[in-house]
Each structure stands twice: as structure tokens, then as C-alpha cells.
N, C-alpha and C positions, 0 to 999 in steps of 0.2 A: 533741283533737289538731288542730293548725292544718293548713289544706289544704296548705301548703307543706311540711309534714313527710311528706306521701305521695308517694313517687316516681312512682306512677301519675298523679298530678295535675300534677306539675311536668313530667313528659316526654310528656304526652298529646299535645301539638302540636309535638313536637320530633323529626320523622322524620329529620332530617339530623344529629342528635346534636350539636347546638351545646353542650349541657351537658357531654357526654363530652370534646369538644374543649377546653373551658375547663378541665376537671379535668386534662387532660394538658398544659397549658400549661408546667409545669416541665420536662417530658420533651421538649417541643419545643424549648425554649431550649437544652437540652443538645445536641440533635441539630444545631440551627443553629451552635452554636459549633464542633462537629466538622467541619461541612461548610466553614465559613469558614477553619478552619485547614488544611484540605486545599488551599484554593485557591491558585494562583500568583499573587501580587500584584505591581504595578508597582514598580520602583525609582524612588523619588521624588527629584528633584532640582528645586529652583526653584519649589516649590508654595507659593503665597501665600494661598490660600483653598480651602474645600472646599464643595461644593454637592451635595444630593441632590434629584433631580427624580423626581417621582411623583405619583399621584393616590390619593384615597381611603385604604384601609387600607395601600396600599403606600408611601404618604408619611408615615404616622403615625410609623413607626419613625425617620424622619428628624428628627422634632420632638423626641424623647427624645435623640437623639444630639447635637442641637443643644444642649440642656441641659447635656449632658456637657461639650461643648466650652466652653461659656460658664463653667462651673464649674472645669474642669481643664484644658482645651486652650490652645494657643498660637496658634491660627489662627481666623479667622472661619469659621463654618459657617452656610449658609443652606439652607432648603427651597424648592423651586420646585414650584408646582402650576399648570402652564400648558403650552401648547403651545410657548411660546418661553422662551428663557433670558435673564436680565439681559445688558445690554450689556457688562458688565465681565468676562464669562466669556471666558477665553482660555488661552493655553498654561500660565499660572501657576495654572490651576484644575483641581482634581481633581473630577471629577464622577461621582457614583454615580448611575446609572440604574436605578431600582427599579419593577418591575411584576411583580406575582405571576403574572399570567397570560401576560405577554410580549406581550400584544396591545393594551395600553391606547394609544389613538391619541395622547393628549396626550403621553405619555412617549416614544412612538416619535419623534414630531416633535422633542421636546426633545433626544433622544439625537443625532438627525441634525444639530441646531444646535450640540450640544457637539462633535461630529466637525468640522463645518465650521469651528469657531472654534479647532480645534487643541487642546482641552482633553484632559487625561489622563482616561481613563474606566475605571470598573469597573461591570460589569453584575450585578445581582441580580435573579433571575427563576426561574420553574419552567420556562420554555421558550418557545414561540411565536416571534413574529417578532423579538423582542428578542434571544433567544438566537441566532438565526440571524445577525443583524447582528453580534453580539459575536464570533461564530466567524469570520465573513468578514473582520472588520476587525482581527482578532488582539487583541481587548480582554480583559483578565481577566474570567472568568465564574465567579460563585458560583451554582450550580444548586441549588435548593431543591425539596422535594417539592411536587407540585401536588394539587389535589383537595379544598380545603376553602375556605370563604369567607374572603376576604382579611383581614376583621376579626377573625377567629380565629387569624390567622397572624402576629400581631405579633412573636412570638419569632423566626420565620423571616425577618422584615423588618427586624428591629432589631438583634438580636444579631450577625449577620454583619457589619453596618456597624461596629458597636463594636469587634468583634475585628479587622476589617481595619485600622481606624484605629489600634488598639493595636499591631498588627503592624508597621505603617508609621511608628510612632513619633509619630503626631499626638495620641494620648491616652496618658495614663500607664496602668500596668498596673492591669487591673480584677480585682475579687475576684468572679469568676464563681461560684465554688463557694458563697460566702455568699449571693449574689443567688438562686441557684436553691434553696438550702435554705430561704430565706425564703419563696419562692414555694410550696414544698411545705407550709409551715406554714399559708399563707393558705388553700389548698386543704382542708387537714384541718379547719380551723376553719369553713369555709362550705359544705361538701358537704351535700346533702340529708339525710344520716344525722345531722347535727347539728341538734338540734331548734330550734324557733323561739325558745325563751327564751334559748338560748345562742348563737344564730346572728345576728350583726348584719347580715348581708346581707339575710336574710329580713325582719328587723325594718324596715330601710331600705325595702325594696320595699313592704311593707305601708303604711308611712308615707307613700310617694309615690303609692301607687295611687289613681287618681281625682282627682290634684291636680296643680297646675302647679308645677314645681320649678325652682329656680335653684341653680347649682353654682359655688361661689365657690372659687377657688384662692387660698390664703394665701401668695402669692408667685409668681414667675415660673414655675419648673418645676411647682409645684402647679397653676398655671392651665392649663399643657399637659395635665396629667392631667384636670383638670376638662373640658377639650374632648374627651379620649378618652371619659370617661363620658358626655358629651352625645352623642357619635356612637353609642356602643354603646346608650344608651337609645333615641335615635331609631330606630336600625335594629333592635335585637333586640325591644324592647318596643312599638315604634310609637307612642311617646309624644313629645310636645312638651316640651322643656327647654331651659333657657338656661345659658350659662356665662360668667363674667367673672372678673376677676383683682383682687385687692388688690395695690398700693394705687390703682391706676387707678380702679376703680369708686367710690372715695371722692371722686373729682373729677367725677362725673357721674351714675352710675346710682344712687347713694344718694338723690338727689332725686327719682328717678323713683318711689320708694316712697312719697312724700308723698301722692299721690293713687292709689296702686295699688289701694286698696279700692274705687274707683270705676270700675274697667275691666272689671267683669263677671266677675271671678275670685272664686270663693268660697272656695277653700283654696289657699294658697301653702305651699311648703316650701322651706326654705333649707338647703343642705347645704354645709358648709365643709371643704375638703380642705387638711390640714395636714402639715407635716413633724414637728412636735413640738419643734423647737428655734428657733422664730421669735424675732426680737428683740422687746424690750419695746414698741417702737413698733408692730410689726405686731400684736402680741398685743392692744394697746390699740385699734387699728383694728378688729380683729375684734369685740372686746367692745362697743365703743360702737356700731358699726354694727348689731349684732344686737339691741342694746338699743333703738335707734332704730326699727328695723322690726318689733319684737315685736308691736306691736298689730295690724298688718296680716299679719304672717307669724309666728304663734306657734309653729309647728312647725319646730324648728331642730335641726340634727345637726352633729356634728363628726366626721370620719374621719381617722385618723392613719396615716401610713406606718410601716413597720417597717424596721429595719436600720441599719447604721453608715455604709455608703457609699451615694452618691447613686443609682447604678444599682439597688440592691436597694430603696431607698426608693421610687423611681419605679415600678418593676415591681410591687411589693407593693400599692401604692395603685391602680394600674391594675387589677390582678386582683380586688381587692375590688369595684370598679365593675363589672366583667364578671359577677360572680355577682349583683349587684343587678339589673342589666338583665335577667338570665334569669329570676330569680324574678318581676320586675315583668311580663315577658312572660307567665308562667304565669298571673298574676293577671288580666292583660288579655285572656287567652284567645286569643293569637295565636301563630303560628309564628314563632319568633325568627330563622329563616333566610330567610324569604320577603322578596324585594325586587322585588315585581312593578312597583311604580310607577317604580323606577330602570330596570327593563328596558323599560318603554314609552318612557322618555325616550331610552334608548340606541337602541332601534328607530327612532325619529323622527330622531335625528341621524345614523344610518347612511345616511338617504336624501338628506342634504345633502352635496354634493360638497365634498372638502377644499379 
């Protein structure tokens, strides 16, 4: 029996129950949809662009909403990760201020910038100072449950924005039921109870264990998922990994592989995240690139999304990566929830006046 088939082994360093939270992701998404539909949203007139401002896990949901806007929306959508907002933000801008804790200093500053610019605002948070500001200023407020690491709360931080944009006519009607059903299938196929031979997440984690991985998105939204995989592997497994996107990587990074075997890395792993319906040109880029790097990086994998609509395809591919990161954390012998180094940085920053 493989070690990853033993529940005691996988969960031995998981006191905050990151694995349980991952398995409950479909339920979290359903809860988030209900909360969004209960919220009172603004009446939109004269909106020319949409922006979500947030940091870390609170901003990741915006990355996926941006992909939906690029594929299905009629307005530009941007994600802001900073204290300040772009200069073009004004009365014609709808700003989502997203902070899971409600106390993220960058997001609080950006919210005040949105208010000063006269932008329309919707606040997404579990409470804290941001909720207080929303109530004080009469902004629409979507309250979500607190109490878990933001990186496990993607459903709470993404689905309400999608639902709100759908309700305000900024996105077409989404098939949430199909997306959530697809997520349940991913959970059923990647749980601890599914043995190593049948469990692709366990196999991927074992393949990546002790090696340096590169995560390649075979297109723009696939690249956003690759960045999510990167963040989860960084935070949960405490592993270095890199992410990039086709076709851009074919104009630069592909040449970095020419001498990659002389950079002190003994074992490379390449993981390509794909839709399954890529164009012939994109498939050729994938095939030729992997052939070129095979002598340096012989361990290569493809992971495919599931579903018919973009929302389901993105979320199912994300969830597969979450399971990979947790199984890799188990193999690395680390607590997937621990963020001591981030806390050290926050402590140091708190001593510096704003």
C-alpha cells in the first residue's frame, strides 16, 4: 500500500483540516452562491469597466472572474493587487473590494481610493474594518463565513462576484449546478479513499516530490489556473515551483531550457494544464515544446479540465491542483496550513507607519 493511501499518514500534519476544507469545496461554492443571491446589489447605470481589488487568496477569485469576462462579458475587468488603484478608476467604474479577513491593509487603502474617486462599490468580506466601512458608507455588502485560510476559501471569494455580475447583467447566465456537480466528481475521484493506482492527484504529487516543477497553462485561462496551482504548492507543500503560459513562453522561456541541465537542478517536472479543446496551433506548441525539453525534463504530465462551460472547467482544474498540493505536503512532511514566514513579514510591516 502506498503511504498516500493511508489516511493517518496524509492527515498526520493537518491539524487545521485543510484536506477536509478541500473536500468541502463544492458545498462552499453552493453556500457562496446563496449568500450572493441574498445580497442587495446596486442599480447600474453608466458602468464602463469593472475592477476587483484584493490581495492573496482574496484576489485569486477575481482572476477567474476576469477570465469569464474575457470570454463572455461585454466590459473590461481588471484585478488590482496594491494599496492604490489605477488612475482611470472613477464614477464609471464598479469596484469589488475583496478581503476575507476584512483587515487587509492594502485593500482598505484601495477601498478608500475607490470611494474618493466616486466609483460604485461592492464589498466582499467576512467582517473586520472593511465590513464596518461598507455599512458606514452604505455600500452593498456580501458577508461570507470567516474562520478558514483564505486560500481554502476560493468558492467564497469567487462565486459571489460571478453571481453578482450575472445578476447585474455584466455576465451571461452561468450554469452553477453543472459546475458544482463537476466539482463533486473531482472530489470523489481524488479523495484519500481512492487508491494511488486510480488517483491522479496522488500520482502527480509523487512525481513532483523532491523535484523542481514548472506549470504551463496551455492558453490564457489555463495560465491563471497554473498560477493558482503555483500558489497552492508554494503555501501548502512549502515547495518551489514556477508557472508560465503558452504561447508567451515560446517566445522566451523555451530558450531557458537550452542550458537548464547546467543550473544545478537534477530533476525537472513539467505539468501542462489544458482545456482539451485547444486549437491545432496550440496543440502543436505543446507537442513541439515538450519534445524539445524532453532530454532535460523527461517527466511530463498533462492535466485536463472537466465540463462544458468555462466556469466548470476552471474550477475543476483548480480543485485537482489543490489535492495535488495537499498530497505533496504530506510527502514533504509539512503542515499545509502553516504560514509562519508570511506572519513574520506581516509583523515587521506592522511596525512601519502607513
